[in-house]
C-alpha positions in Angstrom: -20.6 94.1 147.6 -20.6 94.3 151.4 -18.5 91.1 151.7 -16.0 92.5 149.1 -15.5 95.7 151.1 -15.0 93.7 154.3 -12.5 91.5 152.6 -10.6 94.5 151.2 -10.5 96.1 154.7 -9.2 92.9 156.2 -6.4 92.6 153.6 -5.4 96.3 153.9 -5.4 96.1 157.7 -3.4 92.9 157.6 -0.8 94.5 155.3 -0.6 97.5 157.4 0.0 95.5 160.6 2.6 93.3 158.8 4.5 96.4 157.6 4.4 97.9 161.1 5.6 94.7 162.9 7.9 93.2 160.3 9.4 96.1 158.3 11.2 98.8 160.2 13.0 101.9 158.8 15.6 103.9 160.6 17.3 107.2 160.2 20.8 107.5 161.8 24.2 109.2 162.0 27.7 108.0 162.4 29.1 109.6 165.5 32.7 108.7 165.1 32.9 110.6 161.8 32.2 113.9 163.6 35.8 114.4 164.9 37.0 114.0 161.3 34.7 117.0 160.5 32.2 114.9 158.6 28.4 115.1 159.0 26.3 112.3 157.6 22.8 110.8 157.6 21.8 107.3 156.7 18.5 105.5 156.0 18.1 101.8 156.8 15.2 99.5 156.1 14.9 96.1 157.8 13.0 94.5 154.9 13.9 90.9 155.9 15.4 89.6 159.1 18.6 88.8 157.2 18.7 91.9 154.9 18.9 95.6 155.6 19.4 98.0 152.6 21.2 101.2 153.5 21.6 104.7 151.9 24.4 106.7 153.5 25.5 110.2 152.5 27.6 112.9 154.0 29.9 115.9 153.6 33.4 116.5 155.1 34.1 120.2 155.7 37.8 119.7 156.0 39.9 116.8 157.4 41.9 117.6 160.5 44.1 114.6 161.7 44.6 116.2 165.1 41.0 115.5 166.0 40.6 112.2 164.2 41.8 110.0 167.1 40.1 106.9 165.8 41.7 107.4 162.3 45.1 107.8 163.8 44.6 104.6 165.7 43.5 102.7 162.6 46.3 103.8 160.3 49.6 105.6 160.6 49.7 109.4 160.1 53.3 109.7 159.0 54.8 113.2 159.1 56.7 112.9 155.8 57.2 116.1 153.7 56.6 115.3 150.1 56.4 118.8 148.8 52.6 119.2 149.5 51.1 121.4 152.1 47.3 121.0 152.0 45.1 123.7 153.5 41.9 121.8 152.8 40.7 118.2 152.1 36.9 118.2 151.9 34.1 116.8 149.8 30.9 114.7 149.8 30.0 111.1 149.3 27.0 108.7 148.8 27.2 105.1 149.8 24.7 102.5 148.6 24.5 98.9 149.8 23.3 97.0 152.8 23.9 94.5 155.6 23.5 90.8 155.7 22.2 90.2 159.2 23.3 87.0 161.0 19.8 86.3 162.5 16.8 84.2 161.6 14.0 86.4 162.7 13.1 90.0 163.9 12.9 88.8 167.5 16.7 88.8 167.7 17.7 92.4 168.5 21.4 91.9 169.1 23.4 90.3 166.2 26.4 90.5 163.9 26.2 91.7 160.3 28.3 91.8 157.2 28.1 94.8 154.9 28.9 95.5 151.3 28.6 99.0 149.7 29.4 101.0 146.5 30.9 104.3 147.5 31.0 107.4 145.3 33.1 110.4 146.6 34.1 113.8 145.4 37.4 115.0 147.0 38.3 118.7 146.9 41.9 119.6 147.7 43.6 122.9 148.0 47.1 123.9 149.1 50.7 124.6 148.0 53.4 122.5 146.4 57.1 123.0 146.5 59.4 120.2 145.4 61.6 118.9 148.3 64.6 119.3 146.0 63.7 123.0 145.2 66.1 125.4 146.9 63.7 128.4 146.4 62.0 130.0 149.4 58.7 128.5 150.3 56.9 131.7 149.4 57.5 130.7 145.7 55.5 127.5 146.1 52.9 126.8 143.5 49.2 127.0 144.4 47.4 123.8 143.7 43.6 123.0 143.7 41.4 120.3 142.1 38.4 118.1 142.6 38.6 114.4 142.0 35.7 111.9 141.6 36.3 108.5 143.2 34.5 105.2 143.0 35.2 102.4 145.5 33.9 99.2 147.1 33.4 99.0 150.9 33.2 95.9 153.0 32.4 95.8 156.7 31.8 93.7 159.8 29.8 94.9 162.7 27.6 94.2 165.7 24.1 95.7 166.2 22.3 96.0 169.5 19.2 97.6 171.0 19.2 100.6 173.3 15.5 101.4 173.7 12.3 100.4 171.8 13.0 103.0 169.1 16.8 103.5 169.4 19.5 101.1 168.2 23.2 101.3 167.5 25.9 99.3 165.8 29.7 99.3 165.8 31.1 98.7 162.4 34.7 98.2 161.1 34.9 99.0 157.4 37.5 98.7 154.7 37.2 100.7 151.5 39.0 100.0 148.2 39.0 102.9 145.8 39.9 102.6 142.1 43.4 103.7 140.9 41.9 107.1 140.3 42.8 107.9 143.9 46.5 108.1 142.9 45.5 111.5 141.3 45.1 112.9 144.8 47.8 115.3 146.1 50.3 114.4 148.8 51.3 111.2 150.5 48.4 111.4 153.0 45.0 111.0 151.4 41.5 111.6 152.9 38.5 110.3 151.0 35.0 111.3 152.4 33.0 108.1 153.1 36.2 105.9 152.9 38.6 107.3 155.5 42.2 108.4 155.7 45.3 106.5 154.5 49.0 107.6 154.2 50.7 104.3 153.4 51.2 102.7 150.0 48.6 99.9 150.4 45.3 100.8 148.7 42.8 100.2 151.5 41.2 102.8 153.7 40.0 101.7 157.2 37.1 103.3 159.2 35.5 102.6 162.5 31.8 103.6 162.7 29.5 104.0 165.6 26.0 104.4 164.2 23.1 105.7 166.3 19.7 105.1 164.5 16.1 105.9 165.4 13.1 103.8 164.2 10.6 105.9 162.3 
């Protein structure tokens, strides 16, 4: 009996030590989404040296292109009047997926990674519409408002590096590809929470993320 108890304690202690040294979990935020009025939180687990599952969720209070300097650098923000004047583009998202880390062991703290995610977004839009060919005064514009659920795939390439023993960061370039449902959005310029902004005809949404994460 005594030997069994000792054996169990050794196994439990070994598992605990292994989980502490080999499996790390992090909570983080994407700093570059803040100028686009989006707050988010993400949870990452380094379960293997080469694999890090991620859950990322956030909410956009209202996209304002004047503050989204990174977004304006990544894709054109064309001032083209198409009849829509949107007062609000907001919504939430949840992103599920992970990173394939280009490293062989946990000792390597600075490395490249490749990401793949499934993104689910809800976009709320509100504003006015007046056909460009309509000669009526703008005060007669129709009020428009709707919410659209969007599904998309997200691919990324980034580089992760250590700041302190508990603090890490990575810079990630991501491209999101929503389904054709995104054509239901108003206006020529579309903002999708968790995917980014796009106002050209090609169906891909770029994002640049700077993630700061803390080891729990």
